[in-house]
C-alpha positions, 0 to 999 in steps of 0.5 A, a space after each residue: 154107385 157113383 159115390 162108391 167110385 169117387 171113394 174108390 178112386 180117392 182111395 186109390 189116389 191115396 194109395 198112389 200118393 203114399 207109394 210115391 213117397 216111399 219111393 221118393 224116399 227110396 230114391 233119395 237114400 240111394 242117391 245119398 248112398 251113391 254120392 256117400 261112396 264118393 266122399 266117404 272111403 269106408 264101406 257104409 254096409 259094414 259101418 255105422 254112423 251114429 248122431 247123438 245131440 245133446 244140450 250144447 251140440 252133439 256127437 257124431 260117431 262112425 265105427 266099424 261093425 267089426 272091430 277087427 277090421 283095421 282097414 275100415 277102422 283106419 279109413 274112418 279115422 282118416 276121414 273123420 279127422 279130415 272132415 272135422 278140420 273142414 267143418 271147423 273152417 266152415 267147409 261143409 262141401 261134402 255134406 252139401 254134396 252127399 244130401 243137397 244144399 238145403 239140408 236142414 241146418 247146413 246153411 246155418 252151420 256154414 255161416 256160424 261155423 266160427 262159433 261152433 267148436 268142432 273136435 276129433 277123437 279116435 273111439 274103439 272100432 272107429 272115430 268121433 266128431 264133437 260139436 259144442 256151441 252156446 248159441 242156441 240157434 246153432 245147437 237147434 241147427 246141429 240137431 236139424 243137421 243130425 236128424 237129417 243125416 239119420 233120415 238120409 242115410 237110412 239103415 246106415 245111421 242111427 240116432 245115439 246117445 253121447 258117452 260120458 265125457 262128450 256131452 
């Protein structure tokens, strides 16, 4: 009887630990979404972030889910153009505010920003930022940074594949 009770308590503790982890992830995503709304002028509910790692860095694309939504496309383009300029200067303040200063890859990208070529371009329905470097440590940092954003943004972000000409 005592063994059965011990096993039951252990199982209950395991279930509670998993539930706490799920809640913490949901709570973190809610915080990221809230802080994201303070930084990003477009509506996260009607746009999609795609983070596509590549051999030389990666491509971040944000598009309106409705290509005819001119307002969202305009807001996306203005924001990503500003972000690309900031990131090229090593200003990662917006991602740090949204995701926290301990975001994977963030510190390395701030410190190594001079070795990362950051380019902005318009795409149908939005815009993209392409990151290129020959530094293997910075490529790893970019990939970790991309993965963290996909995890933190939940349903508002996804992994993607860069289109031809962006690799």
